[in-house]
Every structure is written in structure tokens, then in C-alpha cells.
C-alpha positions in Angstrom: -0.3 -0.2 0.4 1.4 3.4 -1.0 0.9 6.0 1.5 -1.0 9.1 0.7 -2.1 12.6 1.5 -5.4 13.3 2.4 -5.5 16.4 4.6 -5.7 19.0 1.7 -8.8 17.1 0.0 -12.1 18.3 -1.1 -14.3 15.1 -1.3 -17.7 16.2 -2.5 -19.8 13.9 -3.3 -23.7 13.1 -5.4 -26.5 12.0 -4.8 -29.8 11.0 -6.5 -31.3 10.7 -3.4 -35.1 12.9 -2.8 -34.9 13.5 -6.3 -38.5 11.7 -6.8 -39.9 14.4 -4.1 -38.7 16.9 -6.7 -40.0 15.6 -9.6 -43.2 16.1 -7.8 -45.4 19.6 -7.6 -44.1 22.2 -5.5 -47.0 24.4 -5.1 -48.1 25.6 -1.7 -44.2 24.4 -0.7 -41.4 26.8 0.6 -38.0 27.0 -0.9 -37.1 25.8 2.9 -39.6 23.4 2.6 -38.6 21.9 0.0 -35.2 21.5 1.8 -36.3 19.8 4.8 -37.4 17.4 2.3 -34.1 16.9 0.9 -32.4 16.0 4.2 -35.3 13.6 5.0 -34.5 11.9 1.9 -30.7 11.5 3.2 -31.6 10.4 6.3 -33.7 7.9 4.5 -30.7 6.5 2.5 -27.8 7.0 4.2 -26.9 5.3 7.8 -26.1 7.6 11.0 -22.7 6.8 10.7 -22.1 8.1 7.4 -24.2 11.1 7.9 -21.4 11.8 10.6 -18.8 12.8 9.0 -19.9 15.3 6.5 -19.5 18.5 6.6 -22.3 20.2 4.6 -25.0 19.3 2.8 -26.2 21.4 -0.6 -29.3 20.7 -2.1 -29.4 21.7 -5.9 -32.8 22.8 -7.5 -34.3 22.6 -11.1 -32.1 24.8 -13.1 -33.5 27.7 -14.2 -32.9 29.1 -18.3 -30.5 31.7 -18.0 -27.8 28.3 -16.6 -29.7 26.1 -19.0 -28.7 28.8 -22.2 -24.8 28.7 -20.7 -25.1 24.6 -21.3 -26.1 25.6 -24.8 -23.4 28.2 -25.7 -20.9 25.7 -23.6 -22.1 22.7 -26.3 -21.7 25.3 -29.2 -18.4 26.5 -28.1 -17.3 23.1 -28.2 -19.0 22.0 -31.5 -16.7 25.4 -33.0 -13.4 23.9 -31.6 -13.8 20.6 -33.4 -14.8 22.4 -36.4 -11.3 25.3 -36.0 -9.1 23.1 -38.3 -11.8 23.2 -40.8 -11.8 27.3 -40.4 -15.4 26.8 -39.6 -16.8 29.6 -37.2 -20.4 29.2 -35.5 -22.5 31.8 -34.5 -25.5 31.0 -32.3 -28.8 33.7 -32.2 -31.1 34.4 -29.2 -34.4 32.6 -31.1 -32.4 29.6 -31.9 -30.8 29.3 -27.7 -33.7 29.8 -26.6 -35.6 26.7 -28.8 -32.6 24.6 -27.5 -33.4 25.2 -24.0 -36.6 25.0 -24.6 -36.1 21.1 -26.2 -33.1 20.5 -24.3 -33.7 20.3 -21.1 -36.2 18.0 -19.2 -37.1 18.7 -15.1 -36.7 15.3 -14.3 -33.4 14.3 -16.5 -32.0 17.7 -16.3 -30.0 19.0 -19.5 -28.7 15.5 -20.2 -31.1 15.5 -23.0 -29.5 18.4 -24.9 -26.4 16.3 -25.8 -29.0 15.0 -28.3 -30.9 17.7 -29.3 -27.8 19.4 -30.5 -26.6 16.0 -32.5 -29.7 15.4 -34.5 -30.7 19.7 -34.4 -27.3 21.1 -35.6 -24.3 18.4 -35.4 -26.4 16.2 -38.4 -27.6 19.1 -40.4 -23.7 20.5 -40.6 -21.9 17.2 -41.3 -23.6 17.2 -44.8 -22.4 20.7 -45.5 -18.7 20.4 -43.9 -18.1 16.9 -46.5 -20.0 18.7 -49.4 -22.0 21.6 -49.3 -20.9 25.1 -48.3 -18.7 24.8 -45.4 -16.3 22.1 -47.6 -13.7 24.8 -48.0 -14.8 26.9 -44.3 -16.9 29.6 -43.1 -19.1 30.9 -40.7 -22.8 29.6 -39.6 -25.1 31.1 -38.1 -27.3 29.1 -36.9 -31.4 30.8 -36.7 -34.7 29.8 -35.7 -37.1 29.2 -38.8 -40.5 29.4 -38.5 -42.8 27.1 -41.6 -46.3 27.0 -41.8 -48.5 26.1 -38.9 -50.1 22.8 -38.4 -53.9 22.8 -37.2 -52.8 26.5 -35.5 -50.1 25.7 -34.2 -46.4 27.2 -35.1 -43.7 25.3 -36.5 -40.7 25.9 -35.8 -37.3 24.9 -35.8 -33.1 25.1 -36.2 -32.2 26.4 -39.6 -28.8 27.5 -41.0 -27.2 31.0 -41.9 -23.7 31.0 -44.6 -21.6 33.8 -45.0 -19.7 34.2 -47.7 -16.3 35.7 -47.9 -13.3 34.5 -45.6 -13.3 33.9 -42.1 -12.2 35.9 -39.7 -10.9 34.6 -36.4 -12.1 35.5 -32.6 -10.7 37.6 -30.7 -10.3 34.7 -28.4 -9.2 32.8 -30.9 -6.3 35.3 -32.2 -2.4 33.9 -31.4 -1.7 36.5 -28.8 2.0 38.1 -29.0 4.8 36.5 -27.9 7.9 38.7 -26.0 11.1 37.7 -26.7 12.9 36.1 -23.8 14.5 38.1 -20.9 18.1 38.1 -20.6 18.9 36.1 -17.1 20.5 39.1 -15.1 24.0 38.8 -13.7 23.7 37.4 -10.4 20.0 35.5 -10.9 18.7 32.1 -11.1 20.8 31.7 -14.9 22.8 34.0 -14.4 26.3 34.3 -13.4 27.0 36.2 -10.7 30.6 38.5 -11.7 33.6 38.9 -9.8 33.4 41.6 -7.0 37.0 41.7 -7.1 39.9 41.6 -9.5 41.6 37.9 -9.4 45.0 39.3 -10.1 46.4 43.0 -8.2 47.6 45.5 -10.5 
């Protein structure tokens, strides 16, 4: 057995205890009431010996639309990073992001379905354009929301794309930074040699 130092470690554990209670309608319940139910679920699932070793218990609520929007942006940025070697940049419009937030989040599953929604509505359509279409030589694509003909009086919306002609301008965060010339080590400092303070030979 190899000995390790466990003194400066913060151990974070997650559990789905209380998830069934969170899935129920919370009408008439305050946040403190919901947190009380979360702690009751922890007490039911874990032994007292284990709970006594916990320093804190943090209860998580459902994600709000702003946080889900950040998850959408994260997926799109990851996709853009994958396409960087093909000189393809992606811009996500606000209506398209709102559509992805609505269709990629589930109260019981959280943001897990978001990856499948991005795969189905963005990655697959762009794959054909990358191989044989408008993005085979690179370019800029804008993800937008397209409105189709209403069906039975219900508006139909889907994800669409707008392609910008012309050379791709790298985004500021992707531009290479300026490299400064390496500094010469100072005399007497780290990496430098300390000169003699007295003459080696007397005059």
C-alpha cells in the first residue's frame, strides 16, 4: 500500500436522494420546506455513521433558463472547437438558443438530453455541408430559428442555418497572442552568473 496525503482534499459526493420528491409538484411549498424534504431523504438513505462524517449538505434545485442557456453555449463552443481545423466558425442567435433551451432540458433528466438535441438539429445537418456543401472550404454559419407553415393553427419552428460568404475572420479569443522575446537572465539572478567583486590579479 502506497501512502498518500489526504489532509488538503475536499471530497465532493453527489446523490439522487430526494430526486423523486423534487419531481413532484411544489405548489404551496417554500424553498425551506423543499430543503427539509431533501434532508429527510438523506436521512432515509444513508446510515448515521456516514452522515456524521459529512461537513455540509447542499441541495440543488432545478436549473433556471439562464443556466441552461450557458449549457447550450458550452455545447456550441465545443462544436466550434472541433471544427476549428476546417476554418468554420459558428454563431448562435438568441431565438435559436431559446428553442434549444426549451427542447433540450427536462425537469427530471436535467440537461442530459441537450447533447442529443444538439446532435440531431445542429451536428447532423452541418456534417453534410462540411463534406459536400457550403462549408467544405470553411466559412461562417449562423444558427437561427426558422418558422414553417402552421399545422392545425400551431406555429411550427425548427433550427436553420445561414451561411456567410467570404473569408472567415477568427474570433478575438482565437487570435494568437503576441509572444515577447525571452528575457536575458540578470547577472547574479537565477540562471545568471555572478561576476567577481574583486580583481583576480592585483595591478
